[in-house]
Legacy VTK file of the C-alpha trace (Angstrom):
# vtk DataFile Version 3.0
C-alpha trace
ASCII
DATASET POLYDATA
POINTS 585 float
31.793 -40.772 36.608
32.205 -37.600 38.912
29.162 -37.488 41.424
29.159 -33.751 41.197
28.682 -33.787 37.465
25.481 -36.228 37.804
23.984 -33.931 40.637
24.638 -30.886 38.537
22.730 -32.703 35.083
19.977 -33.850 37.646
19.503 -30.267 38.283
18.996 -29.342 34.757
16.304 -31.903 33.916
13.466 -29.913 32.626
9.942 -29.718 34.150
6.933 -32.114 32.462
6.637 -31.106 28.965
5.336 -32.288 25.664
6.477 -35.584 24.212
9.234 -34.661 21.695
8.798 -37.821 19.609
5.129 -36.561 19.083
6.474 -33.152 17.879
8.738 -34.598 15.435
5.667 -36.427 13.837
3.741 -33.397 13.818
6.673 -31.819 12.032
7.015 -34.932 9.326
3.067 -34.487 8.875
3.780 -30.593 8.227
6.562 -31.365 6.046
4.591 -34.190 3.733
1.764 -31.325 3.036
4.202 -29.145 0.931
6.598 -29.774 -2.005
10.257 -28.437 -1.903
12.001 -28.011 -5.075
15.319 -30.111 -5.262
18.039 -28.072 -7.369
18.701 -25.252 -9.780
21.579 -27.313 -11.256
20.815 -29.395 -14.357
21.797 -32.938 -14.778
21.301 -33.702 -10.966
18.374 -35.258 -9.315
19.172 -33.029 -5.883
21.792 -30.929 -4.387
23.566 -33.636 -2.634
23.854 -35.837 -5.964
25.722 -32.796 -7.291
28.161 -32.456 -4.252
28.756 -36.080 -4.365
29.700 -35.648 -7.822
32.252 -33.153 -6.882
33.700 -35.249 -4.031
34.193 -38.483 -6.236
35.896 -36.316 -8.887
38.110 -34.532 -6.634
36.614 -30.892 -7.600
36.232 -28.116 -5.029
32.986 -27.236 -3.766
33.113 -23.629 -3.016
30.380 -21.284 -0.969
29.755 -17.837 -0.458
28.172 -16.277 2.640
26.609 -12.958 2.427
24.343 -10.677 4.441
23.705 -7.287 2.974
21.485 -4.430 4.420
18.270 -4.931 2.223
16.840 -7.675 0.058
17.236 -5.465 -2.795
21.169 -5.304 -2.185
21.335 -8.888 -1.469
19.355 -9.920 -4.657
21.542 -7.365 -6.948
24.530 -8.954 -5.264
23.555 -12.695 -6.277
23.233 -11.264 -9.846
26.677 -9.872 -9.839
28.223 -12.930 -8.385
26.444 -14.886 -11.285
27.814 -12.535 -13.960
31.225 -12.813 -12.328
30.668 -16.885 -12.518
30.062 -16.597 -16.307
32.768 -14.165 -16.780
35.276 -16.381 -15.040
34.164 -19.967 -15.750
33.862 -20.382 -12.009
31.036 -22.360 -10.409
29.883 -21.943 -6.994
28.511 -24.946 -5.071
25.587 -22.953 -3.294
25.040 -19.603 -1.712
24.349 -19.121 2.088
22.190 -15.942 3.053
22.536 -14.531 6.327
19.536 -12.312 7.223
18.819 -10.302 10.167
18.331 -11.765 13.452
15.133 -10.447 13.682
13.629 -12.727 11.135
14.153 -15.190 14.048
11.409 -13.515 16.284
7.672 -13.749 15.742
6.563 -10.374 14.439
5.170 -9.028 17.502
8.660 -8.972 19.061
10.519 -7.428 16.177
10.122 -3.634 17.109
11.854 -3.556 20.273
14.671 -5.954 19.191
18.038 -4.037 18.599
18.438 -3.556 14.689
21.230 -5.887 13.094
23.148 -5.376 9.875
21.557 -7.618 7.479
18.291 -7.887 5.498
14.983 -8.727 6.586
12.726 -11.653 5.103
9.031 -10.960 5.867
7.036 -13.493 3.870
7.541 -16.595 1.299
8.044 -13.926 -1.711
11.210 -12.897 -0.150
12.568 -16.286 0.357
11.520 -17.011 -3.186
13.438 -13.930 -4.293
16.678 -15.238 -2.924
16.009 -18.628 -4.927
15.217 -16.840 -8.308
18.081 -14.372 -7.917
20.300 -16.663 -9.891
20.808 -20.081 -10.924
22.594 -20.871 -7.816
21.211 -23.452 -5.195
20.675 -21.411 -1.557
21.216 -22.429 1.976
19.565 -20.647 4.912
21.133 -21.400 8.297
21.274 -18.271 10.746
18.137 -17.492 12.224
16.223 -20.248 10.873
15.805 -23.921 12.045
16.093 -23.245 15.908
14.946 -19.752 16.564
11.609 -18.814 18.155
9.927 -18.310 14.856
11.551 -21.874 13.521
8.315 -23.218 11.922
7.743 -20.101 9.636
11.491 -19.650 8.661
11.991 -23.413 8.084
8.953 -24.220 5.876
9.651 -21.094 3.663
13.254 -21.929 3.660
12.556 -25.520 2.184
9.561 -23.982 -0.176
12.352 -21.834 -1.579
14.480 -24.793 -2.125
17.199 -24.263 0.481
19.308 -27.370 0.141
20.156 -26.918 3.799
18.588 -25.337 6.500
20.127 -24.417 9.875
21.894 -23.659 12.131
21.325 -26.588 14.735
24.148 -25.116 17.019
22.455 -21.814 17.546
20.015 -23.285 19.785
22.551 -21.762 22.409
21.729 -18.475 21.285
19.007 -16.113 23.052
16.659 -13.860 21.230
15.923 -10.211 22.673
12.702 -10.347 24.708
11.631 -13.996 23.967
11.759 -16.205 27.089
9.427 -19.037 26.516
12.104 -21.751 26.070
9.646 -24.597 26.159
7.650 -23.272 23.186
10.688 -22.269 21.519
12.483 -25.697 21.635
9.187 -27.496 20.828
8.889 -25.516 17.779
12.623 -26.430 17.098
11.579 -30.412 17.317
8.700 -29.832 15.322
10.820 -28.189 12.584
13.479 -31.008 12.848
10.567 -33.202 11.782
9.980 -31.034 8.975
13.186 -31.572 7.800
13.045 -35.500 8.298
9.946 -35.317 6.013
12.491 -34.132 3.264
14.981 -36.741 4.051
14.628 -38.889 0.698
14.989 -35.643 -1.367
18.258 -35.288 0.749
17.526 -31.836 2.215
19.636 -31.700 5.271
20.097 -29.852 8.536
23.048 -28.072 8.840
25.246 -26.839 11.774
27.842 -24.455 12.310
29.965 -25.828 15.332
31.926 -22.435 15.936
28.638 -20.834 16.989
27.442 -23.223 19.741
29.344 -25.143 22.467
32.752 -25.919 20.759
33.061 -21.975 20.521
33.726 -22.074 24.154
36.145 -25.281 24.322
39.860 -25.573 24.710
40.480 -28.953 22.976
39.654 -30.073 19.267
39.045 -33.479 20.510
36.004 -32.350 22.363
34.913 -30.111 19.779
34.433 -33.059 17.534
33.019 -35.100 20.634
30.078 -32.408 20.931
29.207 -32.840 17.226
28.015 -36.751 17.969
25.695 -35.260 20.450
24.105 -32.915 17.713
24.040 -35.858 15.231
22.485 -38.161 17.871
19.615 -35.743 18.557
19.136 -34.796 14.898
19.336 -38.337 13.180
18.420 -40.847 15.777
15.980 -39.040 17.554
14.503 -36.852 14.710
15.132 -38.688 11.751
16.625 -35.846 9.709
19.814 -35.634 7.898
22.782 -33.669 9.493
25.564 -32.005 7.979
28.520 -29.953 9.308
30.294 -26.477 8.627
32.715 -25.266 11.094
36.261 -23.635 11.105
36.200 -19.862 11.785
37.617 -20.154 15.392
40.321 -22.695 14.454
43.220 -20.956 12.591
46.012 -23.766 12.468
46.248 -25.719 9.235
46.872 -29.213 10.677
44.138 -29.090 13.340
41.735 -27.774 10.817
42.367 -30.849 8.694
42.359 -33.323 11.211
39.034 -32.099 12.624
37.445 -32.317 9.173
38.982 -35.824 8.705
37.616 -36.903 12.197
34.025 -35.460 11.583
34.061 -37.256 8.233
35.291 -40.594 9.536
32.760 -40.533 12.652
29.700 -39.406 10.570
30.175 -39.451 6.886
28.678 -42.125 4.731
28.927 -43.180 1.256
25.142 -42.151 0.914
25.639 -38.858 2.262
28.814 -36.854 3.208
28.643 -35.139 6.468
30.780 -31.940 5.703
29.559 -28.924 4.195
32.051 -26.369 4.373
35.174 -25.206 6.206
34.861 -21.492 7.005
38.034 -19.306 6.492
39.528 -18.403 9.955
39.498 -14.775 11.294
41.111 -14.666 14.428
44.753 -14.639 12.839
43.750 -11.727 10.404
45.344 -8.289 10.776
43.026 -5.402 11.582
45.796 -2.985 9.778
47.400 -3.225 6.493
44.728 -5.711 5.358
46.023 -6.753 1.982
48.344 -8.866 4.155
45.497 -11.103 5.141
45.642 -12.494 1.513
48.868 -14.285 2.449
47.143 -16.088 5.595
44.051 -16.949 3.391
45.861 -18.205 0.335
47.924 -20.786 2.340
44.930 -21.813 4.220
42.861 -22.258 1.304
45.704 -24.370 -0.335
45.986 -26.885 2.451
42.375 -27.476 2.346
42.131 -28.007 -1.500
45.020 -30.357 -1.187
43.195 -32.180 1.466
39.782 -32.515 -0.520
41.755 -33.752 -3.276
43.567 -36.492 -1.389
40.767 -37.454 1.158
37.487 -36.959 -0.898
35.676 -35.813 2.197
33.305 -33.422 0.413
34.899 -30.620 2.086
33.550 -27.394 0.699
35.515 -24.120 1.088
33.981 -20.957 2.392
36.463 -18.221 1.907
36.264 -15.066 4.306
36.910 -11.458 3.040
40.370 -9.986 4.263
38.111 -7.276 5.933
36.158 -9.867 8.098
37.837 -9.034 11.160
36.798 -5.279 11.057
33.726 -4.884 9.215
30.902 -6.912 7.178
32.318 -7.423 3.601
31.427 -5.713 0.596
30.425 -7.879 -2.650
33.736 -6.773 -4.339
35.819 -8.069 -1.197
33.900 -11.442 -1.209
34.469 -11.598 -5.267
38.064 -10.815 -4.644
38.852 -13.678 -2.109
36.875 -16.029 -3.749
38.975 -15.381 -7.029
42.142 -15.782 -4.977
41.064 -18.931 -3.943
39.885 -20.103 -7.211
43.766 -19.209 -8.661
45.132 -21.226 -5.776
42.941 -24.089 -6.710
44.685 -24.004 -10.311
48.188 -24.704 -8.729
47.384 -27.327 -6.172
47.968 -30.313 -7.835
51.915 -29.597 -8.035
51.716 -29.187 -4.253
50.023 -32.702 -3.777
53.254 -34.864 -3.938
55.028 -32.555 -1.467
52.869 -32.886 1.388
53.270 -35.574 3.919
49.910 -36.091 5.701
51.149 -38.606 8.415
51.195 -36.226 11.267
47.559 -35.106 10.384
46.111 -38.586 10.146
47.599 -39.198 13.444
45.934 -36.400 14.773
42.819 -37.449 13.305
43.041 -40.806 15.070
43.400 -39.314 18.506
40.667 -36.932 17.883
38.483 -39.872 16.764
39.101 -42.035 19.773
38.793 -38.967 22.183
35.488 -37.721 20.674
34.078 -41.261 20.951
34.858 -41.284 24.756
33.494 -37.794 25.108
30.289 -39.025 23.760
30.054 -42.296 25.580
30.781 -40.150 28.882
28.043 -37.791 28.080
25.420 -40.159 27.307
26.281 -42.426 30.160
25.862 -39.205 32.611
22.784 -38.069 30.952
21.223 -41.311 31.541
22.563 -41.691 34.859
21.282 -38.314 35.837
17.687 -39.355 34.588
17.616 -37.354 31.385
15.379 -39.035 28.810
17.825 -39.565 25.953
15.128 -40.759 23.661
13.295 -37.628 23.729
14.916 -34.852 21.692
12.976 -31.908 23.506
14.032 -33.149 26.913
17.741 -33.347 25.367
17.502 -29.584 24.069
16.019 -28.270 27.209
18.608 -29.901 29.206
21.530 -28.568 27.048
20.150 -25.049 26.804
20.684 -24.889 30.492
24.365 -26.424 30.536
27.084 -24.059 31.283
29.005 -24.116 28.254
32.702 -24.361 29.934
31.497 -26.983 31.895
29.992 -29.172 29.240
33.745 -29.712 28.012
35.019 -30.298 31.478
32.299 -32.793 32.315
33.095 -35.393 29.723
36.689 -34.755 28.603
38.735 -37.539 29.683
41.185 -35.499 31.752
38.753 -33.948 33.909
35.589 -36.554 33.570
36.557 -38.039 37.104
36.693 -34.750 38.799
40.270 -35.080 40.014
41.310 -31.841 37.920
39.337 -29.077 36.966
41.195 -27.546 33.958
40.986 -29.610 30.998
44.162 -30.608 29.328
43.960 -30.516 25.639
45.150 -33.161 23.212
45.151 -30.491 20.500
44.295 -27.072 21.872
41.691 -24.809 20.087
43.701 -21.697 18.720
41.376 -19.174 19.971
41.087 -20.492 23.497
44.711 -20.222 23.770
44.730 -16.989 22.229
42.486 -15.757 24.752
44.400 -16.731 27.670
47.561 -15.256 25.894
46.111 -12.009 25.353
44.568 -11.754 28.939
47.836 -12.582 30.437
49.560 -9.717 27.858
47.301 -7.176 29.012
47.404 -8.047 32.658
51.141 -7.993 32.259
50.879 -4.280 30.821
48.386 -3.231 33.629
50.765 -4.398 36.347
53.696 -2.255 34.878
51.743 0.519 34.639
50.917 0.123 38.576
47.219 -0.733 38.203
47.758 -4.419 40.060
44.889 -4.790 42.572
43.388 -1.395 41.357
39.797 -3.025 41.039
39.970 -4.676 44.366
36.341 -4.046 46.282
34.814 -3.223 42.929
31.948 -5.526 41.668
31.608 -5.558 37.833
28.814 -7.174 35.723
29.905 -8.363 32.330
27.816 -9.778 29.496
27.826 -10.345 25.789
25.152 -8.878 23.796
25.153 -11.962 21.239
26.381 -15.367 20.876
30.142 -14.831 20.962
32.255 -16.088 24.142
35.954 -15.428 23.806
35.455 -11.571 23.999
33.449 -12.000 27.254
35.882 -14.527 28.594
38.993 -11.907 27.929
36.980 -9.116 29.497
36.232 -11.346 32.665
39.557 -12.406 32.865
41.603 -9.203 32.907
39.030 -7.716 35.487
39.353 -10.468 37.667
43.185 -10.378 37.584
42.962 -6.746 38.485
41.215 -7.532 41.736
37.426 -7.006 40.499
34.694 -9.587 41.457
33.208 -10.188 38.263
29.535 -11.211 37.819
29.438 -12.993 34.413
25.951 -13.388 33.400
26.713 -14.845 29.939
26.178 -14.303 26.152
23.101 -13.337 24.265
21.963 -10.895 27.088
19.431 -8.062 26.592
20.078 -4.577 27.799
17.725 -5.048 30.634
19.258 -8.142 31.671
22.509 -6.472 32.223
20.959 -3.373 34.124
18.898 -6.002 36.390
22.401 -7.814 37.430
23.908 -4.554 38.150
20.987 -3.222 40.260
20.653 -6.779 41.655
24.130 -6.679 42.829
24.210 -2.972 43.739
26.870 -1.940 41.448
27.082 0.751 38.811
29.780 -0.984 36.731
28.866 -2.942 33.817
30.446 -3.971 30.413
28.793 -5.453 27.249
30.817 -7.288 24.239
28.994 -6.952 20.800
29.967 -8.459 17.787
26.742 -8.634 15.516
26.206 -5.152 14.177
23.924 -4.268 17.025
26.075 -2.083 19.273
24.744 1.123 18.682
21.076 0.270 19.350
22.251 -1.700 22.203
24.252 1.355 23.862
20.845 3.387 23.204
18.841 1.050 25.051
21.299 0.686 27.766
21.171 4.521 28.238
17.250 4.889 27.841
16.795 2.260 30.690
19.236 3.710 32.898
17.519 7.084 32.545
14.038 5.425 33.188
15.477 3.976 36.270
17.015 7.196 37.660
20.464 5.374 38.160
24.101 6.371 36.965
26.031 3.566 35.549
29.469 3.149 34.626
29.120 1.485 31.175
31.841 0.248 28.794
31.282 -1.652 25.505
33.814 -3.416 23.248
34.103 -5.897 20.712
33.143 -5.259 17.001
31.208 -1.892 17.368
29.825 -1.199 13.833
26.270 -0.783 12.708
24.638 0.105 9.147
23.638 3.659 9.659
20.213 4.858 7.750
20.732 5.553 4.166
24.105 3.120 4.298
24.706 -0.053 2.560
27.670 -0.722 4.768
28.600 -0.847 8.346
30.177 2.027 10.059
32.366 1.985 13.140
30.335 3.564 16.058
32.461 3.579 19.072
32.701 7.385 18.628
28.936 7.758 18.671
28.778 5.442 21.895
31.333 7.430 23.464
29.107 10.529 22.866
26.476 9.047 24.428
28.646 8.530 27.605
29.623 5.094 27.012
33.347 3.942 27.162
33.781 2.435 24.025
37.267 2.991 22.514
37.917 -0.948 22.854
40.722 -0.670 24.891
40.780 -2.871 28.029
43.532 -0.888 29.725
41.603 2.440 29.325
38.645 0.879 30.762
40.581 -0.537 33.798
42.070 2.795 34.695
38.748 4.531 34.233
37.145 2.126 36.861
39.945 2.511 39.173
39.700 6.121 39.403
36.016 6.111 39.810
34.844 6.737 43.285
32.763 3.619 44.304
LINES 1 586
585 0 1 2 3 4 5 6 7 8 9 10 11 12 13 14 15 16 17 18 19 20 21 22 23 24 25 26 27 28 29 30 31 32 33 34 35 36 37 38 39 40 41 42 43 44 45 46 47 48 49 50 51 52 53 54 55 56 57 58 59 60 61 62 63 64 65 66 67 68 69 70 71 72 73 74 75 76 77 78 79 80 81 82 83 84 85 86 87 88 89 90 91 92 93 94 95 96 97 98 99 100 101 102 103 104 105 106 107 108 109 110 111 112 113 114 115 116 117 118 119 120 121 122 123 124 125 126 127 128 129 130 131 132 133 134 135 136 137 138 139 140 141 142 143 144 145 146 147 148 149 150 151 152 153 154 155 156 157 158 159 160 161 162 163 164 165 166 167 168 169 170 171 172 173 174 175 176 177 178 179 180 181 182 183 184 185 186 187 188 189 190 191 192 193 194 195 196 197 198 199 200 201 202 203 204 205 206 207 208 209 210 211 212 213 214 215 216 217 218 219 220 221 222 223 224 225 226 227 228 229 230 231 232 233 234 235 236 237 238 239 240 241 242 243 244 245 246 247 248 249 250 251 252 253 254 255 256 257 258 259 260 261 262 263 264 265 266 267 268 269 270 271 272 273 274 275 276 277 278 279 280 281 282 283 284 285 286 287 288 289 290 291 292 293 294 295 296 297 298 299 300 301 302 303 304 305 306 307 308 309 310 311 312 313 314 315 316 317 318 319 320 321 322 323 324 325 326 327 328 329 330 331 332 333 334 335 336 337 338 339 340 341 342 343 344 345 346 347 348 349 350 351 352 353 354 355 356 357 358 359 360 361 362 363 364 365 366 367 368 369 370 371 372 373 374 375 376 377 378 379 380 381 382 383 384 385 386 387 388 389 390 391 392 393 394 395 396 397 398 399 400 401 402 403 404 405 406 407 408 409 410 411 412 413 414 415 416 417 418 419 420 421 422 423 424 425 426 427 428 429 430 431 432 433 434 435 436 437 438 439 440 441 442 443 444 445 446 447 448 449 450 451 452 453 454 455 456 457 458 459 460 461 462 463 464 465 466 467 468 469 470 471 472 473 474 475 476 477 478 479 480 481 482 483 484 485 486 487 488 489 490 491 492 493 494 495 496 497 498 499 500 501 502 503 504 505 506 507 508 509 510 511 512 513 514 515 516 517 518 519 520 521 522 523 524 525 526 527 528 529 530 531 532 533 534 535 536 537 538 539 540 541 542 543 544 545 546 547 548 549 550 551 552 553 554 555 556 557 558 559 560 561 562 563 564 565 566 567 568 569 570 571 572 573 574 575 576 577 578 579 580 581 582 583 584
C-alpha cells in the first residue's frame, strides 16, 4: 500500500463523535414504533416478492422516474400513467418520485436555498398523496435517506409505503447553507437504522451509483468495487437491505450489462436480488433533431431486455425521455419512451438466439476480480490508517472528505502502489473518456484560433452548483490547457462559497456549472452577493441552464436571462476563454 495514501486517510479521520453503532440501535427503535404498508400489488406479501416473481419468470420490471413542478402536477400525472397502463395492458414495477432538493433541508434553511424544478413535500399528507395517487408502488430516493432532514423524510417515506428509500450514494452531495456534517451523518446513520427495522418486510435502501463517487471514476471495475463499500456500510454495519440502480453515465451496451452482471454476482442473493434498475444513458443523446434519440434508446433497451431474459438478475429498466439531455421531460415524453420500450420487449425473444454473451461474461469476470481487489485494498488502507471500520458514522465522515478522483486511484490495482498516478482502466467509463476527448477537441480549436496560452497569469475559480462532476472537469481542463491557474473548489458549492474562494485568491474570475434547475436563482444570488461586497467579478455559467419560471409547469432555458444580468452564459467555452483573455486583469 502506498504510504502517501495511508497518511492521507489518517488526515481524514474524524474528530471524536457519537458511537455510530448506538445510532443504528436508536434508528431501529424508532422504526419499530410505526408500521409501513407493504405493497399495492395484490397477491404478493411485499414488493420484493412481486419483483422476485418477475425475476423467476423472465418478465421485465419497468420503472418511471418523474419530478414535476407541483404536487398537483405530480399526482395528476400518476393518475394519467395509471390510465395509460389500463389502456395498453402494460404494468409498471414502481414509480420513482423526485421531489425538490429543498425537501432535504430542515424548514429553517429552505427560504434562502436556490429553488429547484421539482415539487415540494411538506408533511406526511404529501407523501401519502403520492402513495394514493394510483395502485402503483412508489420509491423515494433523491433527497431522502442521506440529507440533513433525513429522519423526517425517511420515516414519512416508509409510512407512505415507499418500497425503496435512498439514495445512499447522495451522501456525497452538499445542501445549501447546511454545514453541520456530524449532525447530518449522525442522522443518516439513524435513518439507516430505521430502514434496518423494516428488513423483514423487505424494505430496502437504494443507491444510484452514478450520483456518487463512481460518477468521477475512469474504470468500470472500480465503479463496481466502490459499490462493495456502500454495501458493507449498509448491510454489515447497519443491518439494512441494500439495492442498486445505476447506468446514466454508462452508454456502451457491453459495459452496461457487464457491470450489472458483476453487481449481481457480488451482492445478489436468492433471498434478495441486489439490482433495482438500469437507467437509460444520456451522454450519447443528441441535443438537436431529438427524435433520433429513439434509435439509441431502443437498441439500448433491447440489449437490457435480452440480458434479463438470459441471466435473471432482476434488472429493471428505467427509460429516459429523448429530451433528457436538454430539459426535464414532460409526462407525454415519458409515456412515449415507456411505450417504445414495451414494444421493443414484444420482439426481444426473436433476438435471444442471435446474441453471443461470451465477451460480456468475460468482462464481468474481470470486473468481479478487480472489484474485490479494490474493496480489499480500501478496507486494508482504512484499517491501517486507524479508521474504525466497524462504526458506520466514522466511515461516512471519512468518506465524505475523501477527494473523489483520489478514491479511485488510491485503491485501483494500477495505481495502489503509487508507482503511477493515472488509473489505467480495464474497461473505461464512457463519460470520463468523452470528457477528455471533448476537452482535447476544444483545446485544439482554441489553439487553431490563436488562443494558446491566452489565459497565462490568470487565476480562475471553478465550481459546480450541484453534484455533477464531469462538466466541472471539462471546464477545469480547458482553462488549464489555455494557461490559467484554476482553483477547483468542487461540487455542491453555494454562491457564497464561490465568491469567498475568489476573494481569498484575489481573482475576479469565476465559473459555475449547473444542471439541477437552479441556474437562475444561483446567478441572482451570485450577482446580489457581488453587489453587497462592492466588487466586480467576471462570472460565467454553463451546463443545463434551465429553470421552471413562475406560472410554468415545464423548465425554460434561462441562458439569455443570465446574460441580461451580466453573466456570460451562452454555454460556449471558446467564447468564455476569449472573453477572459480580453479582460484586463
